[in-house]
DRENLOPA-558140 format. One record per residue (C-alpha): chain; residue number from 1; x, y, z. Coordinates in nm, 4 decimals, decimal comma. Layout:
<rs>
<unit:A; pos:NUM; X:X; Y:Y; Z:Z>
...
</rs>
This chain:
<rs>
<unit:A; pos:1; X:0,1942; Y:2,3996; Z:0,2282>
<unit:A; pos:2; X:0,2502; Y:2,0052; Z:0,2616>
<unit:A; pos:3; X:0,0930; Y:1,8012; Z:0,4773>
<unit:A; pos:4; X:0,2332; Y:1,4612; Z:0,5272>
<unit:A; pos:5; X:0,0020; Y:1,2324; Z:0,7800>
<unit:A; pos:6; X:0,1648; Y:0,8773; Z:0,8923>
<unit:A; pos:7; X:-0,0426; Y:0,5895; Z:0,8841>
<unit:A; pos:8; X:0,0955; Y:0,2447; Z:0,8679>
<unit:A; pos:9; X:-0,0135; Y:-0,1545; Z:0,8372>
<unit:A; pos:10; X:-0,0225; Y:-0,2123; Z:1,1856>
<unit:A; pos:11; X:-0,0597; Y:-0,5750; Z:1,1676>
<unit:A; pos:12; X:0,3015; Y:-0,5691; Z:1,1405>
<unit:A; pos:13; X:0,3150; Y:-0,4789; Z:1,5389>
<unit:A; pos:14; X:0,0605; Y:-0,7436; Z:1,6726>
<unit:A; pos:15; X:-0,2019; Y:-0,9869; Z:1,5100>
<unit:A; pos:16; X:-0,4453; Y:-0,9081; Z:1,7843>
<unit:A; pos:17; X:-0,6152; Y:-0,4902; Z:1,6763>
<unit:A; pos:18; X:-0,6584; Y:-0,4071; Z:2,0171>
<unit:A; pos:19; X:-0,2514; Y:-0,4414; Z:2,0841>
<unit:A; pos:20; X:-0,2124; Y:-0,2485; Z:1,7201>
<unit:A; pos:21; X:-0,4531; Y:0,0245; Z:1,8189>
<unit:A; pos:22; X:-0,2772; Y:0,0095; Z:2,1810>
<unit:A; pos:23; X:0,0782; Y:0,1090; Z:1,9945>
<unit:A; pos:24; X:-0,0055; Y:0,3571; Z:1,7311>
<unit:A; pos:25; X:-0,1904; Y:0,5381; Z:2,0512>
<unit:A; pos:26; X:0,1424; Y:0,5299; Z:2,2520>
<unit:A; pos:27; X:0,3386; Y:0,6682; Z:1,8819>
<unit:A; pos:28; X:0,0860; Y:0,9282; Z:1,8212>
<unit:A; pos:29; X:-0,0490; Y:0,7493; Z:1,4938>
<unit:A; pos:30; X:-0,3901; Y:0,8648; Z:1,4246>
<unit:A; pos:31; X:-0,3948; Y:0,6389; Z:1,1292>
<unit:A; pos:32; X:-0,4045; Y:0,2807; Z:0,9859>
<unit:A; pos:33; X:-0,4170; Y:0,0649; Z:0,6695>
<unit:A; pos:34; X:-0,5991; Y:-0,2118; Z:0,7351>
<unit:A; pos:35; X:-0,5113; Y:-0,5153; Z:0,6422>
<unit:A; pos:36; X:-0,4557; Y:-0,8320; Z:0,8745>
<unit:A; pos:37; X:-0,7642; Y:-0,7871; Z:1,1370>
<unit:A; pos:38; X:-0,7228; Y:-1,0361; Z:1,4375>
<unit:A; pos:39; X:-0,5680; Y:-1,2479; Z:1,1567>
<unit:A; pos:40; X:-0,8450; Y:-1,2196; Z:0,8604>
<unit:A; pos:41; X:-0,7353; Y:-1,0168; Z:0,5868>
<unit:A; pos:42; X:-0,9338; Y:-0,7219; Z:0,5813>
<unit:A; pos:43; X:-1,0921; Y:-0,8363; Z:0,2225>
<unit:A; pos:44; X:-1,3089; Y:-1,1187; Z:0,4209>
<unit:A; pos:45; X:-1,4754; Y:-0,9288; Z:0,6876>
<unit:A; pos:46; X:-1,8620; Y:-0,9181; Z:0,6896>
<unit:A; pos:47; X:-2,0474; Y:-0,6212; Z:0,7709>
<unit:A; pos:48; X:-2,0750; Y:-0,7168; Z:1,1223>
<unit:A; pos:49; X:-1,7337; Y:-0,7638; Z:1,1408>
<unit:A; pos:50; X:-1,6675; Y:-0,4253; Z:0,9642>
<unit:A; pos:51; X:-1,8858; Y:-0,2629; Z:1,2354>
<unit:A; pos:52; X:-1,7278; Y:-0,4210; Z:1,5012>
<unit:A; pos:53; X:-1,3613; Y:-0,2807; Z:1,4021>
<unit:A; pos:54; X:-1,5209; Y:0,0444; Z:1,3490>
<unit:A; pos:55; X:-1,6154; Y:0,0959; Z:1,6774>
<unit:A; pos:56; X:-1,3070; Y:-0,0579; Z:1,8221>
<unit:A; pos:57; X:-1,1316; Y:0,2106; Z:1,5861>
<unit:A; pos:58; X:-1,3507; Y:0,4864; Z:1,7274>
<unit:A; pos:59; X:-1,2918; Y:0,3869; Z:2,0939>
<unit:A; pos:60; X:-0,8897; Y:0,4155; Z:2,0174>
<unit:A; pos:61; X:-0,9261; Y:0,7478; Z:1,8155>
<unit:A; pos:62; X:-0,7928; Y:0,5758; Z:1,5315>
<unit:A; pos:63; X:-0,9520; Y:0,6346; Z:1,1447>
<unit:A; pos:64; X:-0,8697; Y:0,4519; Z:0,8308>
<unit:A; pos:65; X:-0,6288; Y:0,5886; Z:0,5570>
<unit:A; pos:66; X:-0,6828; Y:0,3233; Z:0,2620>
<unit:A; pos:67; X:-0,7627; Y:-0,0237; Z:0,2492>
<unit:A; pos:68; X:-0,5059; Y:-0,2645; Z:0,2263>
<unit:A; pos:69; X:-0,6546; Y:-0,5079; Z:0,0509>
<unit:A; pos:70; X:-0,4989; Y:-0,7790; Z:-0,1816>
<unit:A; pos:71; X:-0,7487; Y:-0,7141; Z:-0,4561>
<unit:A; pos:72; X:-0,5684; Y:-0,7293; Z:-0,8352>
<unit:A; pos:73; X:-0,3021; Y:-0,9883; Z:-0,6326>
<unit:A; pos:74; X:-0,4639; Y:-1,3020; Z:-0,8112>
<unit:A; pos:75; X:-0,2839; Y:-1,4187; Z:-1,1449>
<unit:A; pos:76; X:-0,3656; Y:-1,3106; Z:-1,4757>
<unit:A; pos:77; X:-0,5340; Y:-1,6333; Z:-1,6122>
<unit:A; pos:78; X:-0,7490; Y:-1,6851; Z:-1,2795>
<unit:A; pos:79; X:-1,1064; Y:-1,6099; Z:-1,3048>
<unit:A; pos:80; X:-1,1963; Y:-1,2398; Z:-1,3012>
<unit:A; pos:81; X:-1,6022; Y:-1,2583; Z:-1,2044>
<unit:A; pos:82; X:-1,5490; Y:-1,3389; Z:-0,8499>
<unit:A; pos:83; X:-1,2699; Y:-1,0838; Z:-0,8054>
<unit:A; pos:84; X:-1,4425; Y:-0,8285; Z:-0,8892>
<unit:A; pos:85; X:-1,7200; Y:-0,9522; Z:-0,6494>
<unit:A; pos:86; X:-1,4739; Y:-0,9454; Z:-0,3685>
<unit:A; pos:87; X:-1,3973; Y:-0,5682; Z:-0,4630>
<unit:A; pos:88; X:-1,7694; Y:-0,4992; Z:-0,4351>
<unit:A; pos:89; X:-1,7217; Y:-0,6462; Z:-0,0709>
<unit:A; pos:90; X:-1,3927; Y:-0,4431; Z:-0,0112>
<unit:A; pos:91; X:-1,5880; Y:-0,1024; Z:-0,1310>
<unit:A; pos:92; X:-1,8396; Y:-0,1349; Z:0,1364>
<unit:A; pos:93; X:-1,5917; Y:-0,2409; Z:0,3952>
<unit:A; pos:94; X:-1,4296; Y:0,1031; Z:0,2740>
<unit:A; pos:95; X:-1,7330; Y:0,2823; Z:0,3307>
<unit:A; pos:96; X:-1,8388; Y:0,1368; Z:0,6646>
<unit:A; pos:97; X:-1,4150; Y:0,2362; Z:0,7744>
<unit:A; pos:98; X:-1,4996; Y:0,5931; Z:0,6219>
<unit:A; pos:99; X:-1,2257; Y:0,5867; Z:0,3805>
<unit:A; pos:100; X:-1,2211; Y:0,6776; Z:-0,0333>
<unit:A; pos:101; X:-0,9260; Y:0,5253; Z:-0,0409>
<unit:A; pos:102; X:-0,8667; Y:0,1238; Z:-0,1427>
<unit:A; pos:103; X:-0,5132; Y:-0,0079; Z:-0,2146>
<unit:A; pos:104; X:-0,5179; Y:-0,2957; Z:-0,5055>
<unit:A; pos:105; X:-0,2571; Y:-0,4382; Z:-0,7933>
<unit:A; pos:106; X:-0,2354; Y:-0,5278; Z:-1,1685>
<unit:A; pos:107; X:-0,2484; Y:-0,9268; Z:-1,1383>
<unit:A; pos:108; X:0,0376; Y:-1,1612; Z:-1,1196>
<unit:A; pos:109; X:0,1789; Y:-1,2272; Z:-1,4645>
<unit:A; pos:110; X:0,3704; Y:-1,5045; Z:-1,5772>
<unit:A; pos:111; X:0,7497; Y:-1,4761; Z:-1,6569>
<unit:A; pos:112; X:0,8356; Y:-1,2445; Z:-1,9515>
<unit:A; pos:113; X:0,4542; Y:-1,2314; Z:-2,0662>
<unit:A; pos:114; X:0,3895; Y:-0,8669; Z:-1,9842>
<unit:A; pos:115; X:0,2806; Y:-0,8198; Z:-2,3507>
<unit:A; pos:116; X:0,0740; Y:-1,0911; Z:-2,4322>
<unit:A; pos:117; X:-0,1362; Y:-1,0372; Z:-2,1245>
<unit:A; pos:118; X:-0,1472; Y:-0,6069; Z:-2,1532>
<unit:A; pos:119; X:-0,4680; Y:-0,5806; Z:-2,2836>
<unit:A; pos:120; X:-0,6308; Y:-0,7951; Z:-2,0411>
<unit:A; pos:121; X:-0,4805; Y:-0,6382; Z:-1,7511>
<unit:A; pos:122; X:-0,6163; Y:-0,3054; Z:-1,8831>
<unit:A; pos:123; X:-0,9698; Y:-0,4340; Z:-1,9509>
<unit:A; pos:124; X:-0,9507; Y:-0,5434; Z:-1,5852>
<unit:A; pos:125; X:-0,8244; Y:-0,2572; Z:-1,4236>
<unit:A; pos:126; X:-1,0813; Y:-0,0081; Z:-1,6331>
<unit:A; pos:127; X:-1,3637; Y:-0,2746; Z:-1,4994>
<unit:A; pos:128; X:-1,2789; Y:-0,2357; Z:-1,1471>
<unit:A; pos:129; X:-1,2182; Y:0,1475; Z:-1,1931>
<unit:A; pos:130; X:-1,6191; Y:0,1804; Z:-1,3421>
<unit:A; pos:131; X:-1,7294; Y:-0,0280; Z:-1,0229>
<unit:A; pos:132; X:-1,5246; Y:0,2490; Z:-0,8037>
<unit:A; pos:133; X:-1,6301; Y:0,5311; Z:-1,0256>
<unit:A; pos:134; X:-2,0054; Y:0,4077; Z:-0,9491>
<unit:A; pos:135; X:-1,9283; Y:0,4390; Z:-0,5666>
<unit:A; pos:136; X:-1,7187; Y:0,7056; Z:-0,5531>
<unit:A; pos:137; X:-1,3808; Y:0,5189; Z:-0,4110>
<unit:A; pos:138; X:-1,0339; Y:0,5975; Z:-0,5566>
<unit:A; pos:139; X:-0,8464; Y:0,2993; Z:-0,6472>
<unit:A; pos:140; X:-0,4744; Y:0,3186; Z:-0,5512>
<unit:A; pos:141; X:-0,2334; Y:0,0981; Z:-0,7468>
<unit:A; pos:142; X:0,0607; Y:-0,0055; Z:-0,5674>
<unit:A; pos:143; X:0,4045; Y:-0,0952; Z:-0,7884>
<unit:A; pos:144; X:0,4973; Y:-0,4676; Z:-0,6871>
<unit:A; pos:145; X:0,7001; Y:-0,7564; Z:-0,7653>
<unit:A; pos:146; X:0,5761; Y:-0,9786; Z:-1,0148>
<unit:A; pos:147; X:0,2671; Y:-0,7841; Z:-1,1250>
<unit:A; pos:148; X:0,2310; Y:-0,6000; Z:-1,4609>
<unit:A; pos:149; X:0,2662; Y:-0,2974; Z:-1,2929>
<unit:A; pos:150; X:0,6377; Y:-0,3980; Z:-1,1350>
<unit:A; pos:151; X:0,8255; Y:-0,1116; Z:-1,2933>
<unit:A; pos:152; X:0,7202; Y:0,2552; Z:-1,3480>
<unit:A; pos:153; X:0,6991; Y:0,2339; Z:-1,7438>
<unit:A; pos:154; X:0,3929; Y:-0,0272; Z:-1,6611>
<unit:A; pos:155; X:0,2789; Y:0,1991; Z:-1,3732>
<unit:A; pos:156; X:0,2425; Y:0,4476; Z:-1,6178>
<unit:A; pos:157; X:0,1036; Y:0,2625; Z:-1,9461>
<unit:A; pos:158; X:-0,1821; Y:0,1507; Z:-1,6629>
<unit:A; pos:159; X:-0,2677; Y:0,5002; Z:-1,5515>
<unit:A; pos:160; X:-0,2710; Y:0,6296; Z:-1,9082>
<unit:A; pos:161; X:-0,4679; Y:0,3915; Z:-2,0136>
<unit:A; pos:162; X:-0,7567; Y:0,3930; Z:-1,7721>
<unit:A; pos:163; X:-0,7082; Y:0,7980; Z:-1,7365>
<unit:A; pos:164; X:-0,9530; Y:0,8319; Z:-1,4541>
<unit:A; pos:165; X:-0,9646; Y:1,0038; Z:-1,1570>
<unit:A; pos:166; X:-1,0436; Y:0,7112; Z:-0,9602>
<unit:A; pos:167; X:-0,7218; Y:0,5085; Z:-1,0664>
<unit:A; pos:168; X:-0,4498; Y:0,6961; Z:-0,8612>
<unit:A; pos:169; X:-0,1258; Y:0,5718; Z:-0,7424>
<unit:A; pos:170; X:0,0404; Y:0,4102; Z:-0,4504>
<unit:A; pos:171; X:0,4202; Y:0,4907; Z:-0,4789>
<unit:A; pos:172; X:0,6572; Y:0,2006; Z:-0,2726>
<unit:A; pos:173; X:1,0400; Y:0,2684; Z:-0,3339>
<unit:A; pos:174; X:1,1299; Y:-0,0646; Z:-0,1712>
<unit:A; pos:175; X:0,9302; Y:-0,3104; Z:-0,4211>
<unit:A; pos:176; X:1,0754; Y:-0,0654; Z:-0,7452>
<unit:A; pos:177; X:1,4379; Y:-0,1477; Z:-0,5675>
<unit:A; pos:178; X:1,3588; Y:-0,5108; Z:-0,5878>
<unit:A; pos:179; X:1,2653; Y:-0,4929; Z:-0,9428>
<unit:A; pos:180; X:1,5330; Y:-0,3162; Z:-1,0136>
<unit:A; pos:181; X:1,3322; Y:-0,0078; Z:-1,1135>
<unit:A; pos:182; X:1,5405; Y:0,3135; Z:-1,0164>
<unit:A; pos:183; X:1,3190; Y:0,5212; Z:-0,7624>
<unit:A; pos:184; X:1,4566; Y:0,8539; Z:-0,8190>
<unit:A; pos:185; X:1,4869; Y:1,0918; Z:-1,0310>
<unit:A; pos:186; X:1,3286; Y:0,7941; Z:-1,2859>
<unit:A; pos:187; X:1,0274; Y:0,6382; Z:-1,1461>
<unit:A; pos:188; X:0,9010; Y:0,9750; Z:-0,9090>
<unit:A; pos:189; X:0,8974; Y:1,1857; Z:-1,2521>
<unit:A; pos:190; X:0,6907; Y:0,9364; Z:-1,4383>
<unit:A; pos:191; X:0,4680; Y:0,8665; Z:-1,2283>
<unit:A; pos:192; X:0,4542; Y:1,2274; Z:-0,9780>
<unit:A; pos:193; X:0,1554; Y:1,3492; Z:-1,1217>
<unit:A; pos:194; X:-0,0526; Y:1,0208; Z:-1,0187>
<unit:A; pos:195; X:0,1193; Y:1,0083; Z:-0,6956>
<unit:A; pos:196; X:-0,1419; Y:1,0594; Z:-0,3996>
<unit:A; pos:197; X:-0,0137; Y:0,8210; Z:-0,1367>
<unit:A; pos:198; X:0,3300; Y:0,6445; Z:-0,0350>
<unit:A; pos:199; X:0,4055; Y:0,3247; Z:0,1471>
<unit:A; pos:200; X:0,7319; Y:0,3625; Z:0,3152>
<unit:A; pos:201; X:0,9470; Y:0,0753; Z:0,3272>
<unit:A; pos:202; X:1,3268; Y:0,0959; Z:0,1953>
<unit:A; pos:203; X:1,5634; Y:-0,1799; Z:0,0777>
<unit:A; pos:204; X:1,9399; Y:-0,2375; Z:-0,0283>
<unit:A; pos:205; X:2,0655; Y:-0,3238; Z:-0,3508>
<unit:A; pos:206; X:1,9887; Y:-0,7510; Z:-0,2829>
<unit:A; pos:207; X:1,6600; Y:-0,6454; Z:-0,2108>
<unit:A; pos:208; X:1,6385; Y:-0,6796; Z:0,2041>
<unit:A; pos:209; X:1,3928; Y:-0,4420; Z:0,3053>
<unit:A; pos:210; X:1,5374; Y:-0,1437; Z:0,5689>
<unit:A; pos:211; X:1,4194; Y:0,1677; Z:0,7855>
<unit:A; pos:212; X:1,3626; Y:0,4545; Z:0,5508>
<unit:A; pos:213; X:1,6614; Y:0,6163; Z:0,4940>
<unit:A; pos:214; X:1,8411; Y:0,3336; Z:0,5282>
<unit:A; pos:215; X:1,8604; Y:0,1966; Z:0,1160>
<unit:A; pos:216; X:1,8471; Y:0,2983; Z:-0,1971>
<unit:A; pos:217; X:1,5385; Y:0,3936; Z:-0,2168>
<unit:A; pos:218; X:1,5605; Y:0,7747; Z:-0,2243>
<unit:A; pos:219; X:1,3008; Y:0,8191; Z:0,0003>
<unit:A; pos:220; X:1,4270; Y:1,1755; Z:0,1655>
<unit:A; pos:221; X:1,4501; Y:1,3072; Z:-0,1786>
<unit:A; pos:222; X:1,1006; Y:1,1661; Z:-0,2571>
<unit:A; pos:223; X:0,9365; Y:1,3345; Z:0,0219>
<unit:A; pos:224; X:1,1449; Y:1,6316; Z:-0,0351>
<unit:A; pos:225; X:0,9850; Y:1,6409; Z:-0,3643>
<unit:A; pos:226; X:0,6362; Y:1,6114; Z:-0,2284>
<unit:A; pos:227; X:0,6915; Y:1,8805; Z:-0,0082>
<unit:A; pos:228; X:0,7954; Y:2,1154; Z:-0,2497>
<unit:A; pos:229; X:0,4584; Y:2,0037; Z:-0,4770>
<unit:A; pos:230; X:0,2812; Y:2,0596; Z:-0,1597>
<unit:A; pos:231; X:0,1620; Y:1,6958; Z:-0,1018>
<unit:A; pos:232; X:-0,1434; Y:1,6520; Z:0,1444>
<unit:A; pos:233; X:-0,1471; Y:1,3022; Z:0,2438>
<unit:A; pos:234; X:-0,0316; Y:0,9882; Z:0,3890>
<unit:A; pos:235; X:0,2848; Y:0,8059; Z:0,4085>
<unit:A; pos:236; X:0,1963; Y:0,4813; Z:0,5072>
<unit:A; pos:237; X:0,4454; Y:0,2533; Z:0,6929>
<unit:A; pos:238; X:0,5129; Y:-0,0446; Z:0,5635>
<unit:A; pos:239; X:0,8071; Y:-0,1964; Z:0,7504>
<unit:A; pos:240; X:0,8316; Y:-0,5423; Z:0,6752>
<unit:A; pos:241; X:1,1398; Y:-0,5707; Z:0,9118>
<unit:A; pos:242; X:0,9929; Y:-0,8990; Z:1,0412>
<unit:A; pos:243; X:0,7653; Y:-1,1979; Z:0,9310>
<unit:A; pos:244; X:0,3745; Y:-1,1322; Z:1,0632>
<unit:A; pos:245; X:0,0715; Y:-1,3350; Z:1,0440>
<unit:A; pos:246; X:-0,0648; Y:-1,3381; Z:0,6910>
<unit:A; pos:247; X:0,1999; Y:-1,2618; Z:0,4758>
<unit:A; pos:248; X:0,2107; Y:-1,6087; Z:0,3667>
<unit:A; pos:249; X:-0,1041; Y:-1,5171; Z:0,2135>
<unit:A; pos:250; X:0,0320; Y:-1,2134; Z:-0,0225>
<unit:A; pos:251; X:0,3479; Y:-1,3096; Z:-0,1197>
<unit:A; pos:252; X:0,4313; Y:-1,5670; Z:-0,4105>
<unit:A; pos:253; X:0,7628; Y:-1,5995; Z:-0,2916>
<unit:A; pos:254; X:0,8762; Y:-1,7498; Z:0,0030>
<unit:A; pos:255; X:1,1811; Y:-1,5489; Z:0,0454>
<unit:A; pos:256; X:1,0313; Y:-1,3081; Z:0,3598>
<unit:A; pos:257; X:0,9155; Y:-1,5872; Z:0,5404>
<unit:A; pos:258; X:1,2665; Y:-1,6679; Z:0,6836>
<unit:A; pos:259; X:1,2739; Y:-1,3098; Z:0,8759>
<unit:A; pos:260; X:1,2669; Y:-1,2769; Z:1,2470>
<unit:A; pos:261; X:0,8679; Y:-1,2087; Z:1,3459>
<unit:A; pos:262; X:0,7299; Y:-0,8712; Z:1,3495>
<unit:A; pos:263; X:0,7336; Y:-0,6662; Z:1,6638>
<unit:A; pos:264; X:0,5999; Y:-0,3583; Z:1,7998>
<unit:A; pos:265; X:0,9834; Y:-0,2327; Z:1,8325>
<unit:A; pos:266; X:1,0548; Y:-0,2898; Z:1,4791>
<unit:A; pos:267; X:0,7295; Y:-0,1026; Z:1,3814>
<unit:A; pos:268; X:0,8712; Y:0,1938; Z:1,6259>
<unit:A; pos:269; X:1,2195; Y:0,1494; Z:1,4265>
<unit:A; pos:270; X:1,0433; Y:0,2270; Z:1,1178>
<unit:A; pos:271; X:0,8280; Y:0,5038; Z:1,2822>
<unit:A; pos:272; X:1,1340; Y:0,7047; Z:1,4180>
<unit:A; pos:273; X:1,3224; Y:0,6467; Z:1,1283>
<unit:A; pos:274; X:1,0918; Y:0,8091; Z:0,8989>
<unit:A; pos:275; X:0,9959; Y:1,1248; Z:1,1566>
<unit:A; pos:276; X:1,3521; Y:1,1885; Z:1,1385>
<unit:A; pos:277; X:1,3344; Y:1,2348; Z:0,7191>
<unit:A; pos:278; X:0,9916; Y:1,4301; Z:0,7493>
<unit:A; pos:279; X:1,1485; Y:1,6556; Z:0,9715>
<unit:A; pos:280; X:1,4426; Y:1,7299; Z:0,7626>
<unit:A; pos:281; X:1,2888; Y:1,7861; Z:0,5238>
<unit:A; pos:282; X:0,9850; Y:2,0160; Z:0,6218>
<unit:A; pos:283; X:1,2712; Y:2,2192; Z:0,8834>
<unit:A; pos:284; X:1,4438; Y:2,3272; Z:0,5686>
</rs>
């Protein structure tokens, strides 16, 4: 039987971690994907801060589904060794917080130069995966705008070239929509054997982000297919229904900075939309 576990980027609720956890408790969500912690990116926490976060998690009964790290969200022309050191730091944080998953990306590529940098992308991700293998960590590659793995065929290239159980896929429907990649059946069928984690955000044709089921990301069809495959894993809410602290540090473009502020209510809207889909799928 499939088991869908709800998680989410709770920094879209509020910058303050206690307010994040209070709202997750209110919704009955027991997991979160840490990204912004009291205004500081998860990758920048030191040991003491990570242990403090774990104490707060325990107090509110919250666990980590995956580290929502920015690893791989640098330009392919940027120096790599310092970034590998940053991954080492994130791995330590993951172990303190009790998760085996770390979300990562495949580097920002100059427009139209994917083929030129393909070998360097593969080399870097192989090195990152070797580190993950040595630490019993699983890296989750997320499809994203403007990186090498922006569309499904290039995501598959990476996964096949690295060929390791310690590199799997996060499937983000809205990001595919924003790259003019059909999510279902095309992208899903191409990547389904690697997908172990879902980011739940939807988008309409012009790329605007909407709650799950209100766009063209085919989220219900994909969750239905996962259900048929007895998927046991996370559906992580990334509502993006408003601007939140730290967004400007995560996006290359300024498109989303004009959105209104993220709020607990908007997170709740996203949660309820997903819940309705899961209920329909699992009750059939």
